C-alpha positions as CSV (number, residue, x, y, z in Angstrom):
1,M,-2.5,-10.5,0.8
2,D,-5.6,-8.5,0.2
3,A,-7.5,-11.7,-1.1
4,R,-6.0,-13.8,1.6
5,Y,-6.6,-11.8,4.7
6,R,-9.4,-9.4,4.0
7,E,-12.1,-11.5,5.7
8,Q,-9.9,-11.6,8.7
9,G,-9.7,-7.8,9.0
10,L,-6.9,-6.7,6.8
11,T,-7.5,-3.4,4.9
12,V,-5.2,-2.8,1.9
13,I,-4.9,0.7,0.4
14,G,-2.5,1.5,-2.4
15,V,-1.1,4.9,-2.5
16,H,-0.1,6.1,-6.0
17,S,2.5,8.8,-6.0
18,P,3.2,9.6,-9.5
19,E,6.7,10.0,-11.0
20,F,5.7,11.5,-14.4
21,E,3.2,14.0,-15.2
22,E,1.0,11.6,-17.2
23,E,0.7,9.3,-14.0
24,K,-1.1,12.2,-12.3
25,Q,-4.1,11.8,-14.8
26,L,-6.8,9.7,-12.9
27,E,-8.1,8.0,-16.1
28,N,-4.5,6.7,-16.6
29,L,-4.2,5.6,-13.1
30,R,-7.6,3.9,-13.3
31,G,-6.5,1.9,-16.6
32,E,-3.3,0.7,-14.8
33,V,-5.3,-0.4,-11.7
34,A,-7.6,-2.3,-13.8
35,S,-5.1,-3.9,-16.1
36,L,-3.2,-5.2,-13.1
37,G,-6.4,-6.7,-11.6
38,I,-6.0,-4.8,-8.4
39,R,-9.2,-5.1,-6.4
40,Y,-8.3,-3.0,-3.4
41,P,-8.7,0.9,-3.3
42,V,-5.9,2.9,-4.7
43,V,-5.7,6.6,-4.0
44,T,-3.7,9.3,-5.7
45,D,-1.0,11.2,-4.0
46,N,-0.2,13.7,-6.7
47,D,1.1,16.2,-4.3
48,Y,3.0,13.7,-2.2
49,V,1.3,14.3,1.0
50,T,1.1,10.8,2.0
51,W,4.6,9.9,0.6
52,K,6.0,12.8,2.9
53,A,3.9,11.9,5.9
54,Y,5.3,8.3,5.8
55,D,8.9,9.4,5.1
56,V,8.7,7.5,1.8
57,Y,11.8,8.0,-0.6
58,A,11.5,5.1,-3.1
59,W,9.1,3.0,-5.1
60,P,7.8,0.8,-4.1
61,T,7.5,1.1,-0.3
62,T,5.3,-1.1,1.8
63,V,4.0,0.2,5.1
64,I,2.0,-2.0,7.5
65,L,-0.1,-0.1,10.1
66,D,-1.7,-1.6,13.1
67,K,-5.5,-1.0,13.9
68,W,-4.6,2.1,15.7
69,G,-2.7,3.6,12.8
70,R,1.0,3.1,14.1
71,I,3.6,2.0,11.7
72,R,4.5,-1.6,12.6
73,W,6.5,-2.8,9.6
74,T,8.1,-1.0,6.5
75,H,10.1,-2.3,3.6
76,I,11.5,-0.4,0.7
77,G,11.7,-2.0,-2.7
78,E,10.6,-5.4,-4.2
79,G,10.6,-8.5,-2.1
80,A,10.3,-9.3,1.7
81,Y,6.9,-10.9,1.0
82,D,7.2,-13.5,3.6
83,D,8.2,-10.9,6.2
84,A,5.3,-8.8,5.3
85,E,2.9,-11.8,5.7
86,Q,4.3,-12.6,9.0
87,A,3.8,-9.1,10.2
88,I,0.3,-9.1,8.9
89,Q,-0.5,-12.6,10.7
90,T,1.0,-11.1,13.9
91,L,-1.0,-8.0,13.8
92,L,-4.3,-9.9,13.0
93,K,-3.9,-11.9,16.2
94,E,-3.5,-8.8,18.5
95,E,-6.5,-7.7,20.5
């Protein structure tokens, strides 16, 4: 989605909330991000501040915000990629 819609105004930010102690180490996270070929920014959430703010309780959770920062779509778990894309397309058309 990042590569497909970046030029149209989509901003993707990954938030890493670690499950294990070794996942809190920045160098380990950097290595995983690089090995997965992730090109968008990924921030660490070692203290679960973002996790709690968005009421997340499972990995992965996808949250799509509109340009005003309001939650417009959420999905817990893998899948629903077509639904996420539809939500993105809808939001990119909004004024």
